[in-house]
C-alpha positions as CSV (number, residue, x, y, z in Angstrom):
1,M,-0.2,-15.8,-24.9
2,A,-0.4,-14.1,-21.5
3,A,-2.5,-11.0,-21.2
4,S,-0.7,-7.7,-21.2
5,A,-0.8,-5.4,-18.2
6,S,-3.2,-3.1,-20.1
7,Q,-5.5,-6.1,-20.9
8,V,-5.5,-7.3,-17.2
9,F,-6.2,-3.7,-16.1
10,A,-9.2,-3.4,-18.4
11,Q,-10.6,-6.8,-17.3
12,I,-10.3,-5.8,-13.6
13,S,-11.7,-2.2,-14.0
14,T,-14.7,-3.4,-16.1
15,P,-18.1,-1.9,-15.2
16,E,-19.8,-5.2,-16.1
17,P,-21.6,-6.9,-13.2
18,P,-19.6,-9.5,-11.4
19,G,-20.1,-13.2,-12.0
20,P,-22.7,-15.3,-10.1
21,P,-22.0,-16.2,-6.5
22,K,-19.9,-19.2,-6.0
23,I,-19.3,-20.5,-2.5
24,V,-15.7,-21.7,-2.1
25,M,-15.3,-21.4,1.7
26,R,-17.1,-21.6,4.9
27,K,-15.9,-18.6,6.8
28,A,-13.8,-15.5,5.9
29,V,-12.4,-13.0,8.3
30,V,-11.5,-9.4,7.2
31,L,-9.1,-7.5,9.4
32,G,-10.1,-3.8,9.2
33,G,-13.4,-2.1,8.3
34,S,-12.2,0.8,6.2
35,M,-12.8,1.0,2.5
36,A,-10.5,-1.8,1.5
37,G,-12.0,-4.2,4.1
38,L,-15.6,-3.3,3.4
39,M,-15.0,-3.9,-0.4
40,A,-13.3,-7.2,0.3
41,A,-16.2,-8.2,2.5
42,R,-18.7,-7.4,-0.2
43,V,-16.8,-9.7,-2.7
44,L,-16.4,-12.4,-0.1
45,S,-20.1,-12.4,0.6
46,D,-20.5,-14.0,-2.8
47,H,-18.0,-16.8,-2.0
48,A,-18.2,-17.5,1.8
49,E,-21.1,-18.8,3.9
50,E,-20.1,-16.3,6.6
51,V,-17.9,-13.1,6.6
52,V,-16.7,-11.4,9.8
53,I,-15.1,-8.0,9.8
54,I,-12.9,-7.2,12.8
55,E,-12.6,-3.4,13.2
56,R,-10.9,-1.5,16.1
57,D,-13.1,1.6,15.8
58,S,-16.5,1.2,17.3
59,T,-17.4,4.8,16.3
60,Q,-19.1,3.9,13.0
61,G,-21.2,7.0,12.2
62,A,-20.8,9.4,9.3
63,G,-18.0,11.4,11.2
64,P,-14.2,10.8,11.2
65,R,-12.9,7.7,12.9
66,P,-9.9,7.7,15.3
67,G,-8.3,4.9,13.3
68,V,-8.2,7.1,10.1
69,P,-6.1,10.1,11.0
70,Q,-6.4,11.5,7.5
71,G,-10.2,11.0,7.4
72,T,-10.8,14.8,7.9
73,Q,-8.7,15.6,4.8
74,V,-9.8,15.9,1.2
75,H,-10.4,12.5,-0.4
76,A,-11.1,12.0,-4.0
77,L,-13.2,9.2,-5.4
78,L,-11.8,8.8,-8.9
79,P,-14.3,8.0,-11.7
80,A,-12.9,4.4,-11.8
81,G,-13.8,4.0,-8.1
82,Q,-17.3,5.3,-8.7
83,T,-17.7,2.7,-11.5
84,Q,-16.6,-0.1,-9.1
85,L,-19.1,1.1,-6.5
86,E,-21.9,0.9,-9.0
87,R,-20.6,-2.5,-10.1
88,W,-20.7,-3.9,-6.6
89,F,-23.7,-1.9,-5.3
90,P,-26.1,-1.1,-8.2
91,G,-27.8,2.2,-7.6
92,F,-25.1,3.4,-5.2
93,T,-24.8,6.9,-6.6
94,D,-28.5,7.6,-6.5
95,D,-28.6,6.3,-2.9
96,A,-25.7,8.5,-1.9
97,V,-27.3,11.5,-3.4
98,A,-30.6,10.7,-1.7
99,A,-28.6,10.5,1.6
100,G,-27.0,13.9,1.1
101,A,-24.2,13.7,-1.4
102,P,-24.3,16.9,-3.5
103,D,-25.5,16.8,-7.1
104,F,-25.0,20.1,-8.8
105,G,-25.8,18.8,-12.3
106,R,-22.5,20.3,-13.4
107,T,-19.2,18.9,-14.7
108,D,-17.3,22.1,-15.2
109,A,-14.7,21.5,-12.5
110,G,-11.9,24.0,-12.5
111,V,-8.4,22.6,-13.1
112,Y,-5.4,24.9,-12.7
113,I,-1.9,23.9,-13.7
114,N,0.8,26.4,-12.8
115,N,-1.9,29.0,-12.2
116,K,-3.4,28.6,-15.6
117,R,-6.9,27.3,-16.0
118,R,-7.5,24.3,-18.3
119,E,-9.7,25.4,-21.2
120,V,-11.3,22.1,-22.0
121,Q,-13.6,19.7,-20.2
122,D,-14.3,16.0,-20.3
123,P,-17.8,15.0,-21.7
124,P,-20.5,14.8,-19.0
125,P,-20.5,11.5,-17.2
126,P,-23.6,9.2,-17.2
127,R,-24.3,9.9,-13.5
128,P,-23.7,12.6,-10.9
129,I,-20.1,12.9,-9.8
130,L,-19.7,11.7,-6.2
131,I,-17.8,14.4,-4.3
132,T,-18.1,13.9,-0.5
133,T,-16.1,13.7,2.6
134,R,-14.3,10.3,3.3
135,P,-16.5,9.5,6.4
136,F,-19.7,10.1,4.5
137,L,-18.7,7.9,1.6
138,E,-17.4,5.2,3.8
139,S,-20.6,5.2,5.9
140,Q,-22.6,4.6,2.7
141,V,-20.5,1.6,1.7
142,R,-20.6,0.3,5.3
143,R,-24.3,0.5,5.4
144,R,-24.6,-1.5,2.2
145,V,-22.1,-4.1,3.2
146,L,-23.5,-4.8,6.7
147,A,-27.0,-5.1,5.2
148,L,-25.8,-8.3,3.5
149,P,-27.2,-11.3,5.4
150,N,-23.9,-13.2,5.8
151,V,-21.7,-10.3,6.8
152,H,-21.3,-8.9,10.3
153,M,-18.7,-6.7,12.2
154,E,-17.0,-7.3,15.5
155,F,-15.1,-4.6,17.4
156,G,-11.6,-5.2,18.8
157,R,-7.9,-4.9,18.2
158,V,-6.3,-7.6,16.0
159,E,-3.2,-9.1,17.7
160,G,-2.1,-11.7,15.2
161,L,-2.9,-14.6,12.8
162,R,-3.3,-18.3,13.4
163,F,-0.9,-20.4,11.3
164,T,-0.6,-24.0,10.3
165,E,2.4,-25.4,8.5
166,T,1.0,-24.4,5.1
167,S,-1.7,-21.8,5.7
168,V,-3.4,-19.2,7.8
169,N,-6.6,-20.5,9.4
170,G,-7.8,-17.6,11.5
171,A,-6.9,-14.5,13.6
172,T,-6.6,-13.4,17.3
173,Y,-8.2,-10.2,18.5
174,L,-8.9,-8.5,21.8
175,P,-12.6,-7.6,21.9
176,E,-13.5,-4.0,22.8
177,G,-13.8,-3.8,26.5
178,G,-12.5,-7.3,27.0
179,E,-9.4,-8.6,28.8
180,E,-8.8,-11.9,27.1
181,P,-7.9,-12.4,23.4
182,V,-10.3,-14.3,21.3
183,E,-9.3,-16.7,18.5
184,V,-11.6,-16.8,15.5
185,E,-11.2,-19.7,13.0
186,A,-11.5,-19.0,9.3
187,D,-10.8,-20.6,5.9
188,F,-9.6,-17.3,4.6
189,V,-8.2,-14.0,6.1
190,V,-7.9,-10.6,4.5
191,D,-5.4,-8.1,5.9
192,A,-7.0,-4.6,5.3
193,M,-5.3,-2.9,8.2
194,G,-3.8,-0.1,6.2
195,R,-0.2,1.2,5.7
196,S,0.7,0.4,9.3
197,S,-0.1,-3.3,8.7
198,K,1.9,-5.8,10.8
199,L,1.4,-8.6,8.3
200,N,5.1,-8.8,7.4
201,D,6.0,-9.1,11.1
202,W,3.5,-11.9,11.6
203,L,4.7,-13.7,8.6
204,E,8.3,-13.5,9.8
205,E,7.4,-14.6,13.3
206,H,6.0,-17.8,11.9
207,G,8.9,-18.7,9.6
208,W,7.5,-17.1,6.3
209,P,9.4,-14.5,4.3
210,R,8.6,-10.8,4.5
211,A,7.2,-9.1,1.4
212,P,9.8,-6.6,0.0
213,M,8.9,-3.0,0.8
214,R,9.6,0.0,-1.4
215,R,9.3,3.6,-0.2
216,M,9.2,6.9,-1.9
217,P,10.0,9.8,0.5
218,I,7.4,12.4,-0.5
219,K,7.3,14.4,2.8
220,L,3.8,15.7,2.1
221,N,2.1,18.2,4.3
222,Y,-1.7,18.7,4.3
223,A,-4.0,21.4,5.8
224,S,-7.7,21.2,5.3
225,A,-10.7,23.2,6.7
226,L,-14.5,23.1,6.3
227,F,-16.5,26.2,5.4
228,E,-20.2,26.9,4.9
229,R,-20.8,27.0,1.1
230,D,-21.7,30.6,0.0
231,E,-22.3,31.4,-3.7
232,A,-21.9,35.1,-2.9
233,I,-18.2,34.2,-2.3
234,S,-17.8,31.8,-5.2
235,D,-20.0,29.7,-7.5
236,E,-17.3,27.2,-8.1
237,W,-18.3,23.7,-7.0
238,C,-15.0,21.9,-7.5
239,V,-11.5,23.3,-8.1
240,I,-8.2,21.4,-8.3
241,T,-4.9,23.3,-8.6
242,Q,-1.3,22.1,-9.0
243,E,2.0,23.9,-9.1
244,T,4.6,21.6,-10.7
245,P,8.3,21.7,-9.9
246,G,10.6,23.5,-12.3
247,D,11.4,27.0,-13.5
248,G,11.7,28.3,-9.9
249,R,8.2,27.1,-9.0
250,V,7.5,25.6,-5.5
251,P,5.4,22.4,-5.9
252,R,2.0,22.8,-4.2
253,I,-1.4,21.2,-4.5
254,G,-4.8,22.6,-3.6
255,G,-8.4,21.6,-3.8
256,V,-11.9,22.9,-3.0
257,L,-14.7,20.4,-3.0
258,S,-18.4,21.0,-2.5
259,V,-19.4,18.2,-0.1
260,E,-22.5,17.1,1.8
261,G,-24.1,19.5,4.2
262,D,-23.8,22.4,1.8
263,R,-20.1,22.9,2.8
264,W,-16.7,23.4,1.1
265,L,-13.8,21.2,2.1
266,M,-10.7,23.1,1.2
267,L,-7.1,21.7,1.1
268,V,-3.7,23.3,0.7
269,A,-0.6,21.1,0.6
270,G,3.1,21.5,0.3
271,Y,6.2,19.3,0.5
272,D,9.3,18.9,2.6
273,E,9.8,22.2,4.6
274,D,6.8,23.9,3.0
275,R,4.4,23.1,5.9
276,P,0.9,24.6,6.2
277,S,0.1,25.1,9.9
278,R,-3.1,25.0,12.0
279,D,-3.0,28.8,12.4
280,T,-6.1,30.2,10.7
281,A,-4.4,33.5,9.8
282,E,-1.4,31.6,8.2
283,Y,-3.9,29.3,6.4
284,A,-5.7,32.3,4.9
285,E,-2.5,34.0,3.9
286,R,-1.2,30.9,2.2
287,C,-4.5,30.5,0.3
288,R,-4.4,34.1,-0.9
289,K,-0.7,34.1,-1.8
290,Y,-0.1,30.8,-3.5
291,F,-3.5,29.5,-4.9
292,P,-6.2,30.7,-7.3
293,A,-8.4,33.6,-6.1
294,M,-11.3,31.5,-4.8
295,F,-9.0,29.9,-2.2
296,G,-8.2,33.3,-0.6
297,D,-11.9,34.4,-1.0
298,I,-13.2,31.4,0.9
299,A,-10.4,31.5,3.6
300,E,-10.9,35.3,4.2
301,R,-14.7,35.7,3.8
302,G,-16.1,32.2,4.4
303,R,-17.4,30.9,7.7
304,M,-15.0,28.2,8.9
305,I,-16.6,25.2,10.6
306,G,-14.1,24.0,13.2
307,G,-10.5,24.7,12.7
308,V,-7.6,23.9,10.3
309,I,-6.5,20.3,10.5
310,T,-3.1,19.2,9.4
311,Y,-1.7,15.8,8.3
312,H,1.8,14.7,7.3
313,Q,2.7,11.6,5.2
314,A,6.4,10.8,5.0
315,D,6.3,8.4,2.1
316,S,4.5,6.3,-0.4
317,R,5.1,2.6,0.1
318,R,4.3,-0.8,-1.4
319,R,4.7,-4.4,-0.3
320,D,5.3,-6.7,-3.3
321,F,3.7,-10.0,-2.0
322,D,3.6,-11.3,-5.6
323,T,7.4,-11.7,-5.5
324,L,7.4,-14.1,-2.5
325,E,8.6,-17.7,-3.3
326,R,6.7,-19.0,-0.3
327,L,3.3,-17.7,0.7
328,P,0.7,-19.3,3.0
329,A,-2.7,-20.3,1.7
330,G,-5.8,-18.7,3.1
331,L,-4.3,-15.2,3.2
332,I,-4.3,-12.0,1.2
333,A,-3.7,-8.3,1.8
334,A,-5.7,-5.4,0.2
335,G,-5.7,-1.6,0.0
336,D,-3.0,0.3,1.8
337,A,-1.7,-2.9,3.4
338,V,-0.4,-3.6,-0.1
339,A,0.4,-0.1,-1.3
340,S,-0.3,3.5,-0.2
341,F,0.4,6.3,-2.5
342,N,0.8,10.1,-2.3
343,P,-2.8,11.0,-1.4
344,V,-2.9,14.2,-3.6
345,Y,-3.5,11.9,-6.6
346,G,-6.6,10.4,-5.0
347,Q,-5.7,6.8,-5.8
348,G,-6.2,5.2,-2.4
349,M,-9.9,4.4,-2.3
350,T,-10.1,3.6,-6.0
351,S,-7.2,1.2,-5.7
352,A,-8.9,-0.6,-2.8
353,M,-12.0,-1.1,-4.9
354,L,-10.0,-2.4,-7.8
355,H,-8.2,-4.8,-5.4
356,A,-11.7,-6.1,-4.5
357,S,-12.4,-6.8,-8.1
358,C,-9.0,-8.6,-8.3
359,L,-10.2,-10.8,-5.5
360,S,-13.5,-11.5,-7.3
361,A,-11.7,-12.5,-10.5
362,W,-9.6,-15.0,-8.6
363,L,-12.4,-16.4,-6.5
364,Q,-14.6,-16.8,-9.6
365,T,-12.1,-19.5,-10.8
366,G,-13.1,-21.6,-7.8
367,P,-9.8,-22.1,-6.0
368,D,-9.3,-24.2,-2.9
369,V,-8.5,-21.2,-0.7
370,T,-7.3,-23.4,2.2
371,A,-4.7,-25.1,0.2
372,T,-3.8,-22.8,-2.7
373,P,-1.8,-19.6,-2.1
374,A,-3.4,-16.5,-3.7
375,R,-0.7,-16.0,-6.3
376,D,-3.2,-15.2,-9.0
377,Y,-4.8,-12.6,-6.9
378,F,-1.5,-10.9,-6.0
379,A,-0.5,-11.0,-9.7
380,K,-3.6,-9.1,-10.6
381,V,-3.1,-6.6,-7.7
382,R,0.4,-6.0,-9.0
383,V,-1.0,-4.7,-12.2
384,I,-3.2,-2.2,-10.3
385,V,-0.4,-1.2,-8.0
386,D,2.1,-0.7,-10.8
387,A,-0.3,1.5,-12.7
388,A,-1.0,3.8,-9.7
389,W,2.6,3.7,-8.6
390,Q,3.8,4.7,-12.1
391,V,1.5,7.8,-12.2
392,S,2.1,9.1,-8.7
393,T,5.7,8.3,-8.0
394,F,6.9,9.3,-11.4
395,A,5.4,12.8,-10.8
396,D,7.0,12.8,-7.3
397,L,10.4,12.0,-8.7
398,G,10.4,15.6,-9.9
399,L,10.1,17.1,-6.4
400,P,13.3,19.0,-5.5
401,H,13.9,17.1,-2.3
402,I,14.0,13.7,-4.1
403,T,17.5,13.4,-5.4
404,E,17.7,9.7,-6.2
405,G,15.7,6.8,-7.6
406,Q,15.1,8.2,-11.0
407,P,14.9,5.4,-13.6
408,R,16.9,5.2,-16.8
409,G,15.4,7.5,-19.4
410,Y,13.7,9.6,-16.7
411,R,14.5,12.9,-18.4
412,V,13.0,11.9,-21.7
413,I,9.9,10.5,-20.0
414,R,9.5,13.6,-17.9
415,W,9.8,15.8,-21.0
416,A,7.1,13.8,-22.8
417,S,4.9,13.9,-19.6
418,N,5.2,17.7,-19.4
419,L,4.4,18.0,-23.1
420,L,1.2,15.9,-22.6
421,L,0.3,18.0,-19.6
422,R,0.6,21.2,-21.5
423,A,-1.4,19.8,-24.5
424,S,-4.2,18.7,-22.1
425,M,-4.8,22.3,-21.2
426,T,-6.2,23.1,-24.6
427,D,-6.6,19.9,-26.7
428,P,-9.7,17.9,-25.9
429,A,-8.4,14.6,-27.2
430,T,-5.2,14.8,-25.1
431,C,-7.2,16.0,-22.1
432,R,-9.5,13.0,-22.3
433,R,-6.7,10.5,-22.6
434,L,-4.7,12.0,-19.8
435,N,-7.7,12.2,-17.5
436,S,-8.6,8.6,-18.2
437,V,-5.2,7.5,-16.9
438,T,-5.1,9.8,-13.9
439,A,-8.7,8.7,-13.1
440,M,-7.6,5.0,-13.2
441,E,-10.0,4.2,-16.0
442,S,-7.1,3.4,-18.3
443,H,-3.7,1.9,-17.9
444,P,-0.7,4.3,-18.2
445,A,0.4,2.5,-21.3
446,A,-2.4,4.5,-23.1
447,L,-0.1,7.5,-22.9
448,A,2.9,5.7,-24.2
449,K,1.6,5.2,-27.7
450,P,3.7,7.1,-30.3
451,G,0.6,8.9,-31.8
452,V,-0.3,10.5,-28.4
453,V,3.1,12.1,-28.0
454,L,3.4,13.0,-31.7
455,R,0.0,14.8,-31.5
456,A,1.2,16.9,-28.5
457,L,4.5,17.6,-30.3
458,R,2.6,18.8,-33.4
459,L,0.5,21.1,-31.3
460,R,3.6,22.6,-29.8
461,L,5.2,23.1,-33.2
462,L,2.1,24.8,-34.4
463,G,2.2,27.1,-31.4
464,R,-1.1,25.9,-29.9
465,I,0.4,24.9,-26.6
């Protein structure tokens, strides 16, 4: 009997150490050196004699990179992502804290739903919660990956893939500062070039089918700013707030994270025509008017470092490579090159780490990567993508500017989801179960069990929610 999606999800998201190294290829090339590419390279270091990462940004410090336009915005590492980092880099959390990641010894993060603070908290985790900027976290992963003896990075712009009749056997790139493209041979290629990946174009140019793409038009607008952390203004270390659509409410999301360097990184976000600007006065006014008090306190009284930085994402998107009838051997895609979600749910980096564990699970079977298309890999990735897509896009279907695409039974499912959300504000058991799913520690099917909804309904009937 085939494993269920929940069982596959549990197998992939395990905290157990990966299997022993098993060399199945001579050389692997990873296109892109962001989180998805770095994690793929870590996995491949156990299965290839040599791993080459080709990255276009030669700026590789702990600051934002030009190739990651959203790098200055709030990024959440979900608990499942931190588990995978510990799985692939034992001691990662302790090393990150030693390098400057904050450790407040606290787990009392503030969660607000429709301006009401959640009364219950999850049990304390076994290790400090990693809350940092995206560049800091990525630099820690990069340092660990490039310390591996069989991994190195080249800088340049990828221009295409090398194809045979049945497989991909390398890539072409223009080295930084060079004038002539360079061809690099490989037994295996990973596309980790993000949501703007050209893999579908390259496949089509060489007679292979394009992966179907699905989009969800979220029209998300971000504005973030850094502030010096000052406990005289607020002693909160982490706050997340969400205004859900309905009953005349305007959907908005906000977050304050205490990050490295004794700073706050504060985000306010809206949808469609609700656009935060770069104007600091407008930013402060928005924080005070629409978000919990600490947002306005920080914006008005805190010392801003730099200015307000905005970011717009038009859609969530996914490419379903698992559905292709024809697929060349020696090739996979990972991270945002497969699926990129509404970033307010923080699924991006964690999904990339789980994709790496999908790659490990496939390579542990010892496939002939030069002759066998990676269908088993893409089937596992589909489970991860479906889980994240279900959580984020279902919530986005309630946005007022999204008027189509609702599945059959949407109203009933939305009613049950809103019921669970209300119950999670006061009921510890419901809170833990819901958090486990949104943190990508459990498959969404965990919320579909009749007992879960019945518990929330009983609490409602008793007047407790």
